[in-house]
N, C-alpha and C positions, 0 to 999 in steps of 0.2 A: 632718371626718367625724363623724357623731353618736356619742353615747356607746355606743349599741348598734347594731351593723351586721351585715348579712347580705350575703355576697358570692355572687352567682349569675351574674355577667356572665362573658363569655368570658375576660376578663383584668382583674383588679382588683389594686390595690396598697394596702397599709395603711402610710401614711407614719409616720415616726418623730415627726413633729410632730402629736401627738394630744392630746386633752383629758386631764386628770388621771384621770378615770374611764375605765379601759381598756375598749375595746370587746370584746364577746363575738361571736365570728365563727362563722357556719355557712356551709360551702362545699359546692357541688355542681357547680362548674365548674372553672375554672382560676384560681388566685389565689396571691398570695405576701405574706409579711410580712417586712419588714426593719426593723420598729420594735418596739413592745411592745403586746401584746394580753392580755386577761384569760384567755380560754379559746378552745377550738376544737372544733367538731363537724364532721367531714368525712364527708359522706354519698355523695360521688361525685366524679369528676374528680381533679384533682391540686392539692394545696396545698403550696407550698414555703415553709419557714420558715428564714430566716437571721437572724432577730431573736430576740425573747424572748416566750414564752407563760408568763405568771406562774402561771396556774392549771392546771387539768386539760385534757386533750385526749382526744377519742374519735374513732376511725376506724371507721365502720360500712360503709364502701364507698370505693372509690377508693384513692389513694396519698397518703401524707404523706411528703414529702421533708424531713427535719429535719437541717439543717446548723447550727442555732442551739441554743437552750436551751428546754426545757420543764420548768418548775419543779415542776409537780404530777404527778398520776398519769396515765399514758397507757394507754388500753385499745384493743386492736386486735381487732375483731370479724370475723365472716364477710365475706369479700370485701374486707377491708382489708389494706393493705400499708404497713409502715413501712420506710423506707430512709434513707440518708444517713450522716453522720458526726458527728452532734451529741450533745447531752446530754439525758437525760430523767430524770424522777423514777422512782418505782415503775412498773414496766412489766409488763403482763399481755397475753399473746397468747392470745386465746380460740380456740375451735374455728372453723376456717375462716379464721383470720387468719394473716398471714405476716410474719415479721421477716427482712429481708434487708439487711445492711450495704451501704452505697453502693458505686458503682463505684470502681475503683482500689484495691480491697482495703481498704476503710475499716473503722474501729472505731466501734461504737456504745457510748457510755458510759452506764451506768445508775447513777444516784446513789441506789440503794436496792435493793429486792428485784426479782427477775426470775422470772416464772412462765410456763412453757409448758403450757397446759391441753390436755386430751385433744382431738385433732383439729387442733392447731396445727402450723405448719410453720416451721422455721428453715432458711433458704436461704443457702448459703455458696458463694462463688466462690473458686477456687484457681488458682494458676499453677505452672509447672514449677520456679520458683526457691524455692518454699516459702512464698511470700506468700499470704495469704488474708484474706477478711473475718472479722471477729470481734466479740464482744460482751464488754465488761468491766463487771461489776457490783460495786458496793461492798458489796452485801448478799448475801443467800442466793439461790441459783438452784435452782428447783424444776422438775423435768421430769416431768410426769404421764404415766401409761400412755397410749399411743395417739398420742404426739407423733412428728413426722417430721422427719428431717434430710435435706435435699436438697442434693446436691453438684453444682455447676456447674463443671466443669474447663475452664480456659482452654487455648488452644493453646500449643505449645512442646515442647521436648525433655525429657520426664520421665525420671527414673531408675527403677530397679527398685523403689525405695521413697522416699517423700517424706512428711515429717511437718508438721503444721500445728496450732497452738494456736488453737482456734476459740471457746472459751468459758471465762471465768474468773469467780469469785465468792468470797465469804467462805466459802461451803460449796456443795457440789453434792449434790442429792438427786434420785434417779431416773435413768432412762436413756431415750434415744430408742428407741421400739419399732421404727421403720422407718428405714432409711438407703437412699436412692436415688441412683443416678447412671446415666449412659448410657455409662460406660466398659466396653469389652469385655474388656480384658486387664489392668486394674488394679482391685483390689477395695478398697473403703473399709472400714477397721477403726477403731473408736473405742476409746480408752483413757480410763477415768475415774479421777481421783484426787480427794482431798478438796476441792481448790479449782479444778479445771480439767478440761476435756475436750480431748483431743488426737485429731486425725484423721490416720490414716496411709493413704496409697495404696500398695498393694503389688502386685507382679506376681503374678497368679493362675496357675492351671494350664490356662487355656484356650489351646489352640493357635491360631495365626493361621488355619490352614486350617479350623478348626471353624466359622468364620462365613462362609466362602466358599460360594457356591451353584452355581458352574460348574466344569468341569474345568480351564479356564484359570486361574480364580481360585485354586483349591486348589493348582495347581502353582506359581503365583507366590507364594502365601502360604508354602508350604513352603520355597521358595528364600529368601525374605526372612528367615524365622525362622532358617534355617541360617547366616545371616551372623553371628549372635552378638550378645550383649547390649551390646557396645561399639561396634556399627556404627551410624552416623548414621541409615540407612534403617530399621533395626530400631527404634531409639528414636523415630523419627518416627511409626511405626505404633502404638507402645505406647499413647498416650492417646486413640486413636480409638474411636468407637462402632462397633457391628457394621456398620451401614450405611455409615459412613465408611470402614471398613476394606475392605468389598467394593468401594466406588468406587475406592479406592487400588489394590487388586489388579487391577481391570479396566484402569486406566490403565497400571500397570506391566507388564501382560502383553503390551502392544503389539498386542492384537487389533483396536484401532481402525484400525490401518494396513491390515489385511486387509479390513475392512469398507469402508473408504474407497474402495478400488479398485472394489469391486462397486457402490457407490453412484454413483461418478463415471461408470462405464460406463452405468449405467441412466439417469442424468440427461443424458448426452450426446445422448440421443434427442430432447431438446427442441429444440436448435438444428437437428439433422439433419431432424427432421420439419417444422420451420418452413420450411426451404429446399425440401424435397421437396413440401410442400403448395403452395408458390408455383409450382414447376415444373408441378405437376399442375393448377393453376388453382383449387384449393380456396380459397374465400373471395373470388375475384376477381369484379368486377361484369361480367356478360356483356353483350356488345354486342347491342343490340336489332336487329330486322330480319333481313336476309339473313345478316349476319355471324353472328348467334346460331345460325342453322341449321348453320353450319359448325363450331360448337363453339369459336369464337375468343373471346378476351377483349379488353377495351379495352387491356390492356398490350401486346398483340401489335402495335399500330399506332403506337406512339410512346413517348416517355419517360413513366414513371409512378413512383409511390412506393407502398410497401405497408407494412402494419403487422401484427405478430403478437404475441400474448401469450406471454411466456416465463416460466417459474418452476415450481417444484414442491416438494412435501414428500414425501420418499421414506422408507419404513420397511422395514428388513430385520429379520425376526424372528430370535430366538435359537433355537439347537437343543440347548441343554444344555452346549455347550462355551464359548459366548460369549453375552453378553446382547444384546438387541435394540439396533439403532443407527438413527439418524435423521439425514438431511442436509437442510438448508434453504438457499435462496438467501440471500446476504448482503444486508443492508438497503441498503448503499451500494456494493456491488460485484457484478459478475456472477459472481464465483467463489463456489462453495458453501462453507458453513461446516460442518465436521463437529461433530456434537453427540452423542457416545456417551452411553449411559445412565450411565456412570461419570464421576466427577469427583474429583480429589484430587491425589495426588503424581504428578509427571511424571518418569519415568525409564525406562530400558530394561534389563530383566533379561536373563540369558543366553538366547539363542535356543533352546538345546537343551531348555529347561524348558517350552517353550510348544508346544502343538499346536492350530492353528486349523483350522476346517472350510473346505472349498473353497467358493468363492462360489456354485457351482451347487447346493450343498446347502441354501442359505438361501432359504426361500420369500420372495417379494417382493410387497408390496402398496403400490401407488403412488397417491397422491392429488395431483391437480394444482390449484394455486391460481395464477391468472394475473394478471400485472401488465403493462399495456400498455407496450411499448417500440417505437420506430420504427427502421427500418433501410432503407437504400437498396439497390436491386438492379436489375441490367439485366433487361430483359424476356426471358423464356425463348423459346427457339425453338419453332416448332409441334411439332417432334418430341418435345420434352420434355413436351408435354401428354398424351402417351400413357402416362406413368408412373402407375401406380395402386398404392395401398398397401392391404394387407389388415388392418392394425391400425387401431384407432380414431383418428379425426382429432383434432388440437388445434384449438381455436377460433381463427380468424384472420380479420381484416378487411383489405380492400385498397382503400382509396380510390384511384382511378386518375385520371390526367389525362383531360380530356374526349376522347371518341372522335372520330376524324376524320369529317368529313361526306362523304357520297357513297359 
């Protein structure tokens, strides 16, 4: 590779077998370094470093995944992200830049000073065991006004309080103005001491029922909270977001079982109508000539086969007690798949705590989407042709055997 190289290809590698004069790399695509380079400017895409960058690095866009060593100063500007578990020299996160230790609750080591400028973001992942991403600086840490700490809580069974050491340095100056998380029932609280910042997630005073939006959801939420703080179900709800908790309460309420019956009854009309349409002659090819005047079909005079489209997407609207539900045909089976608007924990609370509306109180709007399927059937008797339906027909086609001559 030449002494000076620019990487803009979809995938580029900088080999460890390079000239004595280290290349200076500019990246806007996807590239990696497992050797030694002089400097890096990342303007977009992703650059992964598992080797050594002897000089400075600048990220003005895209992502720098550093699992190696950057000997000089690293600057993260607007639209830039630094992640990984490597070593860097002096680090500055400017406005619009983000520092996020790598997955697996990694630690970024700064061999110098660390500065979070106004408008910068420090993003930290946590788990239920007390592990978290962190940054360890050998020099001074400065947190300017207007900096943000963003908490990304992982899944698991959290306690009523969990502590994490997320930032250390020879000294800590300033505080994060904004701390964000999507936790509904745990509040993030920061503690600052002369050489570190500790994050604590503590149970707040938000009741489970406060985030529910239906009568069923509130009844279920109250029942779950009444189980107590040492109950597995209670602790499972504790780290959820507001939307996640609503989904969990909808699942726990059992209301999907009530909605399922209504949906199955409605969709049973598909098969019933296909058979009745066949009996009534809808979609059959009429025999030409005198036979046509008698209202007969080709299927009346001999063996035939017929085809009808079956399938539907049915929606049952909510009425304040339960959210809306939808059922669709399975992709590989004729049995419908229930898809309630809630998703989350699957369990069954006490039946006395739940009140579901009757099916007849739910307005129904049905949209049919047809997929051709074939089915064999005996020809109907002439008497069956007198059957008439008042509801709208399903589309059906019936290729028949050739009509007899004469």
